[in-house]
Structures are given as structure tokens and as C-alpha cells.
C-alpha positions in Angstrom: 0.0 0.0 0.0 2.8 2.4 0.9 4.7 1.6 -2.2 1.6 2.2 -4.4 1.1 5.6 -2.8 4.7 6.6 -3.3 4.5 5.7 -7.0 1.2 7.6 -7.5 2.6 10.7 -5.8 5.8 10.5 -7.8 3.8 10.2 -11.1 1.8 13.4 -10.2 5.0 15.3 -9.5 6.6 14.3 -12.7 3.5 15.2 -14.7 3.4 18.8 -13.2 7.2 19.2 -13.7 7.0 18.0 -17.3 4.2 20.4 -18.2 6.1 23.3 -16.7 9.2 22.5 -18.6 7.3 22.1 -21.8 5.7 25.5 -21.5 9.1 27.1 -20.6 10.7 25.4 -23.6 8.0 26.6 -26.0 8.1 30.2 -24.7 11.9 30.5 -24.9 12.4 28.7 -28.2 14.5 30.8 -30.7 12.5 32.3 -33.6 9.2 31.7 -32.0 6.8 34.5 -32.5 5.1 35.5 -29.3 1.4 35.4 -29.4 -0.5 38.5 -28.5 -1.0 37.2 -25.1 2.7 36.3 -24.7 3.4 39.0 -22.1 1.3 36.9 -19.6 3.2 33.7 -20.2 6.0 34.4 -17.7 3.4 35.0 -15.0 1.6 31.8 -15.9 4.8 29.8 -15.8 5.8 31.3 -12.4 2.4 30.3 -11.0 2.7 26.8 -12.5 6.2 26.4 -11.0 4.9 27.6 -7.6 2.0 25.2 -7.7 4.3 22.3 -8.7 6.6 23.2 -5.8 3.7 23.3 -3.3 2.3 20.0 -4.6 5.6 18.3 -4.2 5.9 19.7 -0.7 2.5 18.3 0.2 3.4 14.9 -1.4 6.6 14.7 0.7 4.7 15.5 3.9 2.0 12.9 3.1 4.7 10.3 2.4 6.4 11.0 5.7 3.1 10.7 7.5 2.4 7.3 5.9 5.9 6.1 6.8 5.6 7.3 10.4 2.1 5.7 10.7 3.4 2.3 9.3 6.3 2.3 11.7 4.1 3.1 14.7 1.7 0.3 13.7 4.5 -2.2 13.4 5.7 -1.2 16.8 2.2 -1.6 18.4 1.3 -4.9 16.6 4.0 -7.5 16.4 4.0 -9.4 13.1 2.1 -12.7 13.7 3.9 -16.0 13.1 3.9 -17.1 9.5 1.5 -20.0 10.2 -1.1 -17.7 11.7 -1.1 -15.2 8.9 -3.7 -17.1 6.9 -6.0 -17.2 9.9 -7.0 -20.8 9.2 -8.2 -23.0 12.0 -5.4 -25.2 13.4 -5.1 -28.9 12.5 -5.6 -31.0 15.6 -5.3 -34.8 15.2 -7.3 -37.2 17.3 -5.2 -40.0 18.5 -7.3 -43.1 19.4 -5.4 -45.7 21.4 -6.8 -49.2 20.7 -5.9 -52.8 21.7 -8.3 -55.7 21.7 -11.8 -54.1 21.8 -13.7 -54.5 18.6 -16.2 -52.1 20.2 -13.8 -49.4 19.1 -16.4 -49.0 16.3 -18.7 -47.2 18.8 -15.9 -44.8 19.6 -14.9 -44.2 15.9 -18.5 -43.8 14.7 -19.2 -40.9 17.0 -15.8 -39.2 16.3 -16.4 -39.4 12.6 -20.1 -38.3 13.0 -19.3 -35.2 15.0 -16.0 -34.0 13.6 -16.6 -30.8 11.5 -13.7 -31.3 9.1 -11.6 -34.3 8.1 -8.8 -32.0 7.1 -8.7 -30.1 10.5 -9.3 -33.2 12.7 -7.5 -36.2 11.1 -8.1 -39.4 13.1 -5.1 -41.7 13.9 -5.8 -45.1 15.4 -2.8 -46.6 17.1 -3.3 -50.3 17.9 -1.4 -52.4 20.4 -2.0 -56.1 21.1 -2.2 -57.3 17.5 -5.8 -58.3 17.9 -7.1 -59.4 14.5 -10.8 -58.7 15.0 -10.1 -55.2 16.2 -7.7 -54.6 13.3 -10.4 -55.6 10.9 -12.8 -53.2 12.4 -10.3 -50.3 12.1 -9.5 -51.3 8.5 -13.1 -51.2 7.6 -13.0 -47.4 7.9 -10.6 -47.2 4.9 -9.1 -43.7 4.3 -11.4 -42.1 7.0 -8.8 -43.0 9.6 -5.0 -43.7 9.6 -4.2 -47.1 11.2 -0.8 -47.4 12.8 0.4 -50.4 14.8 2.7 -50.6 17.8 5.6 -52.7 16.6 6.7 -54.1 19.9 4.1 -56.7 21.2 6.5 -58.5 23.6 6.0 -58.7 27.3 7.6 -56.0 29.4 10.2 -56.9 32.0 8.6 -55.9 35.3 9.5 -56.3 39.0 8.3 -59.6 40.4 5.8 -57.8 42.7 4.3 -56.1 39.6 3.7 -59.2 37.5 0.0 -58.8 37.7 0.4 -55.2 36.4 1.9 -56.3 33.1 -1.0 -54.6 31.3 -0.3 -51.2 32.8 3.3 -51.5 31.6 2.2 -52.3 28.1 -0.3 -49.3 28.1 2.5 -46.9 29.1 4.8 -48.3 26.4 2.0 -47.9 23.8 1.3 -44.3 24.9 4.9 -43.4 24.6 5.2 -44.9 21.1 1.9 -43.5 19.8 2.5 -39.9 21.1 6.0 -40.1 19.6 4.5 -40.9 16.2 2.1 -38.0 16.5 4.7 -35.4 17.6 7.9 -36.8 16.2 7.0 -38.6 13.0 3.9 -36.6 11.9 5.1 -33.4 13.7 1.7 -32.1 14.8 1.8 -29.1 17.1 -1.1 -30.5 19.3 -3.2 -33.6 19.7 -6.4 -34.9 21.3 -5.9 -38.2 23.0 -8.8 -40.7 23.5 -9.0 -44.4 24.2 -11.1 -46.9 22.4 -13.8 -47.2 25.1 -14.8 -43.5 25.0 -17.9 -42.0 23.3 -17.8 -38.3 22.5 -20.4 -35.5 22.8 -21.7 -33.5 19.8 -19.6 -30.4 20.7 -16.4 -32.4 21.6 -14.5 -30.8 18.7 -15.9 -27.4 19.2 -14.7 -27.5 22.9 -11.2 -28.5 22.0 -10.9 -26.0 19.2 -11.9 -23.2 21.6 -9.6 -24.1 24.5 -6.5 -24.7 22.3 -5.6 -21.0 22.3 -5.8 -20.9 26.1 -3.1 -23.6 26.3 -1.0 -21.9 23.8 -0.8 -18.5 25.6 -1.2 -19.5 29.3 1.9 -21.3 30.7 -0.1 -22.1 33.9 -2.2 -24.5 31.9 -0.8 -27.8 30.7 -3.8 -29.7 29.4 -7.5 -29.5 28.6 -9.8 -32.5 29.3 -13.3 -33.4 28.2 -13.9 -35.2 31.5 -15.4 -34.3 34.8 -14.5 -36.9 37.4 -17.5 -36.0 39.4 -19.8 -35.5 36.4 -22.5 -38.0 37.5 -26.1 -37.2 36.7 -27.4 -35.2 39.6 -23.9 -33.8 40.5 -23.8 -31.4 37.6 -26.0 -28.7 36.2 -26.9 -29.7 32.6 -28.4 -26.2 32.1 -24.8 -24.8 32.5 -23.2 -27.0 29.9 -21.1 -24.0 28.8 -19.4 -23.7 32.1 -15.7 -24.5 32.3 -13.3 -24.8 35.2 -9.6 -24.9 36.0 -8.6 -28.0 37.9 -5.3 -29.1 39.5 -6.2 -32.7 38.9 -5.2 -34.4 35.7 -8.5 -35.9 34.4 -7.4 -37.7 31.2 -10.2 -39.5 29.4 -10.2 -37.3 26.3 -7.5 -34.7 26.7 -5.5 -32.1 24.7 -1.8 -31.5 24.9 0.7 -29.5 23.0 3.9 -30.8 21.4 5.9 -28.6 23.8 4.5 -30.7 26.7 5.5 -33.9 25.0 9.0 -32.5 24.7 9.0 -32.1 28.4 7.4 -35.5 29.3 8.9 -37.9 26.8 12.4 -38.1 28.2 11.1 -39.2 31.7 8.0 -41.1 30.6 7.2 -43.8 33.2 7.2 -47.5 32.6 3.7 -47.9 34.0 0.8 -46.1 35.6 1.3 -43.1 33.4 -1.9 -41.2 34.4 -1.1 -41.3 38.2 2.5 -40.3 37.3 1.1 -37.2 35.5 -0.7 -36.3 38.8 2.5 -36.1 40.8 3.7 -32.6 41.7 7.1 -33.2 39.9 5.2 -33.4 36.6 2.3 -31.0 37.3 4.6 -28.3 38.6 1.7 -26.2 39.8 -0.1 -26.2 36.5 -3.7 -26.8 35.8 -6.1 -28.3 33.2 -9.3 -27.0 31.8 -12.3 -29.2 32.4 -16.1 -28.9 31.8 -19.1 -28.8 34.1 -20.7 -31.5 32.0 -18.4 -34.2 30.5 -17.8 -34.3 26.7 -16.8 -38.0 26.9 -18.2 -41.0 28.6 -16.7 -44.5 29.0 -18.4 -47.7 28.0 -15.4 -49.9 28.7 -16.0 -51.9 31.8 -13.5 -54.5 30.5 -9.9 -53.5 30.9 -6.7 -53.8 32.9 -8.4 -52.2 35.9 -11.1 -54.9 35.9 -13.9 -52.4 36.2 -12.5 -50.5 39.1 -14.8 -47.4 39.7 -16.9 -48.3 36.6 -19.9 -49.7 38.4 -19.9 -47.2 41.2 -19.0 -44.0 39.3 -18.0 -44.1 35.6 -21.1 -45.6 34.1 -23.2 -42.8 35.6 -21.2 -39.9 34.0 -23.6 -37.5 32.3 -22.6 -37.0 28.6 -23.4 -33.6 27.3 -26.2 -33.8 24.7 -26.5 -30.1 23.5 -24.2 -28.2 21.3 -22.4 -25.3 22.9 -20.7 -22.8 20.5 -17.5 -22.5 22.5 -15.6 -20.8 19.8 -18.0 -17.9 19.9 -17.8 -17.5 23.7 -15.4 -15.3 25.7 -13.3 -17.8 27.7 -10.9 -15.2 29.1 -12.4 -15.9 32.6 -10.2 -19.0 32.6 -7.0 -16.9 32.6 -5.4 -17.6 36.0 -5.5 -14.2 37.6 -9.1 -13.5 36.5 -10.3 -16.9 37.4 -8.9 -16.9 40.9 -10.4 -13.4 41.6 -13.8 -14.5 40.5 -13.9 -18.1 41.6 -12.3 -17.7 45.0 -14.6 -14.7 45.8 -17.6 -16.8 44.7 -16.6 -19.8 46.9 -15.6 -17.9 50.1 -18.5 -15.5 49.9 -20.9 -18.4 49.9 -22.4 -19.1 53.3 -20.8 -22.0 55.2 -23.3 -24.8 56.1 -23.1 -28.2 57.7 -23.9 -31.3 55.8 -27.1 -31.9 57.8 -28.4 -28.4 56.9 -27.6 -29.0 53.2 -29.4 -32.3 53.1 -32.4 -30.8 54.8 -32.7 -27.5 53.0 -31.3 -28.0 49.5 -33.6 -26.5 46.9 -33.2 -25.8 43.2 -33.8 -22.0 43.6 -31.4 -21.6 46.5 -28.0 -19.9 46.2 -24.6 -21.6 46.4 -23.2 -22.8 49.8 -19.9 -24.0 51.1 -19.0 -27.2 53.0 -15.7 -26.8 54.7 -13.2 -29.6 55.4 -10.1 -29.3 57.6 -8.2 -32.5 56.9 -8.0 -35.6 54.8 -10.6 -37.6 56.8 -13.0 -34.7 56.9 -12.7 -34.3 53.1 -13.3 -38.0 52.4 -16.3 -38.2 54.7 -18.0 -35.2 53.1 -17.1 -36.4 49.6 -18.6 -39.8 50.2 -21.7 -38.2 51.7 -22.1 -36.1 48.5 -21.6 -39.1 46.2 -18.2 -37.8 44.9 -15.1 -39.8 44.2 -13.3 -39.5 47.5 -9.8 -40.7 46.5 -6.9 -38.2 46.3 -3.7 -38.3 44.1 -0.7 -36.6 45.7 -3.2 -34.8 47.9 -5.3 -33.4 45.0 -9.0 -34.2 45.0 -10.6 -35.2 41.7 -11.8 -32.1 39.8 -10.4 -29.8 42.5 -8.8 -26.4 42.2 -6.9 -25.0 45.1 -8.5 -27.9 47.1 -12.1 -26.8 46.1 -14.5 -29.2 44.4 -17.6 -27.7 42.8 -20.7 -29.9 42.5 -24.5 -29.8 42.6 -26.4 -31.4 45.5 -30.1 -31.7 45.0 -30.2 -28.8 42.6 -28.0 -26.5 44.7 -24.4 -25.4 43.9 -22.1 -26.7 46.6 -18.4 -25.9 47.1 -16.5 -28.5 49.1 -13.6 -26.3 50.2 -10.7 -26.0 52.6 -10.4 -22.9 54.8 -9.6 -19.7 53.0 -6.1 -19.6 54.3 -5.3 -22.8 52.3 -1.5 -23.0 51.6 -1.2 -26.0 49.3 -1.7 -29.7 48.8 -0.3 -32.2 51.2 1.0 -35.2 49.1 0.7 -37.5 52.1 -3.1 -37.3 51.6 -3.8 -40.4 49.6 
């Protein structure tokens, strides 16, 4: 734009100068007979030269103004990275980890049904175990999914006391290999990880597309999860499906990570129990995840290496969101750490403190939020169990908790299960 302006102004100046010189040449040519009005030509030429000089001065001033404006704009607005200049939505692959469940079809059917774009959300199925029936199911999708296979199907050398946990070692090995393929071989900048026993919600992709920029610009976040550990029917408000939280607990079960996080985790990836390893303070390093009020995944896999642990009591009751929330059109800046803590902590500690007996007696759908306060591990576990929450802690962090606070719904009323306001941090001995 600035170059075109400079060319146009230069052309105008040359035009005026040429006409002035032409008149001067004609007037002063030897032998030319002056016309009757020739005495006025010198005055006309003088005015023309003055006009040309004034025009050139204006052009120079305008050019300087444009240059100064462009320089100021460049100082105010840093040039975006080259890959953002086109303003195209990012490509986020979905990595599906499979083994010997032919029911992976249920998982893949919903993913392919709800994804808005095959180009923006390529599906990569990484299969361990070498199970022929599962491989045939995956192959039946043809080019709709990419099917990669874990090459090492051998048993893992484990300590004698962990012989019964061989499955957990193989899962950790598979995760490391599959994530390495996504980030090292295919070189994607981010990925959504699901397992073959998860069913996704209609706005699963909309959610992850919206929260990706939060992870990219906020170093206090290290993942986003589609899962609410306490997302059972009756413990969440389905009318607030757009509500998102920060949580200090790594939820997993449909989660988004950046390649930079894999750069950090891969060199020290554990031989087994990778999800609990992620929940240790050495890995979390004070960072949080984003999680929804209403889960965007549900699990249908009772069969597995955990032999249905927690499934019958908790997991099969998780409420799967069933209405589309246009997350990419919402302002999610409230999840920035400083703003979130100002708002969330004020909301929690301004809520009146009640006893469990009062809550169970007076809970009502139109009542305001209240706070149940715990002062130790045993107190937390007793209150969590009474509310129907998962009461286990990992490195002292409660499931779905943020700064020790768990937000749930009890008989239609918002309840914050919270430590005292002078909370100073998690105690890893709480387990």
C-alpha cells in the first residue's frame, strides 16, 4: 500500500514538472513569435512552478506521515507468526489408542459423525496387542482413519511384585510410542488423546478447538480435558453446559496436549501407571487443566486392565453432554489464571458455610450456592462420600479440584466443598 502511494505521488509530481518545462521550452524557443497574449506567459509559468513546488511539498509531507504511521503500527502490533497469517483453523489430530476391543467401532463412529472437518481433525488409530478382529474393524473405515500399529508386542520386563500389572506397563509403552508418532513422525503441534472405550459428545471438537488458544498462551495450563471426574447425573447442572473450570487434577479420558509438553514429558515417561504419574507434583509443577461442568466424553469400557475399578460405582453414571455449545463464539478469558482466581475464590468464600445436615435438609433448586468446609483428609473423604463424589486423592489433590475446592451440585444446589480460605497448598501425604 505504501509503495503504491509513493508511486502515485511521484507520477503526479513528474506530470506537473514536465508540463512546466514544456511551456518554458516553447516560450523561450529561438525564432518563436510571441502570441498577442505572450506577455502573460512568464506570470503563468511562475504560478505553475509555484503550484508544482507546493504540490511536491504536500506529497513529501504525506509520504512522511504514511511512513511514520506504518512504523508506529508495526511497533504496536507484532507481526504474527507465518503459520497464523492465513487465519486458518489449526489442525488437531485425534489419537485413538486401541488394543483388543472390537467395540472401538462405537468410539470411531461418534468421532467421525461429530467432527466438523476431516482435514482439520485427522483421526489416527494406534493399535497395540495385534488383535485381528479389532484390526479388521479399524481397517473397515478405509481412508477415513489412519491405522498405525505398535511394533513391539512383547512382554515388558517388570519387577516380580508387579507381575499382575503387566497390562499397565504395556499401556504406558504404547502411549509413549503413539505420542512419539504424532509429535515426532507426523510433527503435529497439538493432539487430542482418547482411548477406544470413549464416546464423545456433539460439541467435543468445538470444545477443544476453543480451548486450544488458552493452552498456547497461558503457561499455567498444561492440558484440557473433556472429562469431569464428578460428572455423574445429579452432581452437575446440565443447564450450565457452557461452564468450564480450571482444575489441579489431571483428568485424562479425552484430553488435549501441546507438542511442547511432550518435549518435556517424553524423556522421563514412566514404565507404568502413566496417568497417576502425571498427577505427581514433579510433573504437574503447579499447572492446571481446563475441564467442563458436563463431560464431553463417557466411557463404555468396563472390560480393561483395571477390571472395572470405579466403573460400576462412578463411571457408568457420568452424564454426557447432549446439547451443542458454540464454545468458539464464547469469551473464555475468565479461565485466565488471575481473573479466574479473583472471580472463583470470591464466589466460593462469599458463599455461606453450612453443615452437611443443613444442606441435606434445606437443599432447593432455587437456593444460592453454599460452602461445605473440610479441615483434613478424613474430613474431606467423609464429606465427599456423603455427597456421592469420588473421594480418592492423588498426591493430595481431589478429583476435579482447584486449590482444594470441588464444585458440585447437590439436589439442585451449587455446593463448594472447600478447605479454609487460608489454604496453603496440597499435602502429598493425603492419599
